[in-house]
Phi, psi and omega in degrees: 000139195268138175271350181287151179289167173294142181080009174285135178272168171289342183287182183262358186302317183286347184248023181296133176256137175302143173083000179241069172087192176257136191292335180258003182054025176305310182299322176295316183293321177298313179298319170295330182290314179296328177290320177294319185291325176295326186279324176298317179299314181295317175306312179297325180296312178309309183298321182286325182282328174291319175293333175285319179295325181293330180263021173060035169257064187297328176291323174295325181290318176295306181304312178298318182295312180298311186296321187279338175294313182296314177297322178295316183301311183295320177300311176299320178295315181300316176300317185289327181292313180298322183287326170296309181301318185286328177297323179282331183273007184084017179078024180288140182279140179222124187274140183233069183292334177290309178305317174292322172309308177300315178299318175296320181290326178288338180282315182292319174297322176292325175299321182289314175309315180299316177298321180292316185297315174301312172300320184289339177283000000 
């Protein structure tokens, strides 16, 4: 027999205690999304560098590895920063169109570099 009241879900949203995090976990999901994006960028950097080294394009391999490692680090750091800042401000939502534009541009550039390296092989 369940001790929950009628209409209670199986999640933790109905059992939120004041002062204990955000009830919807939106800041946590946002931080995880930025971390996931950083891991994607880092993985793409490894694959592009590996393909470039295989094709004897050593300069491109080194440059892409360093550049994408830096972009991945900045992406991860940005996600951690907004997570910390939102936690201090009480979890208020802030839209970040500039950061999303930069992330979109970086993703498109990574895709173009990956295509160029693949064609060069």
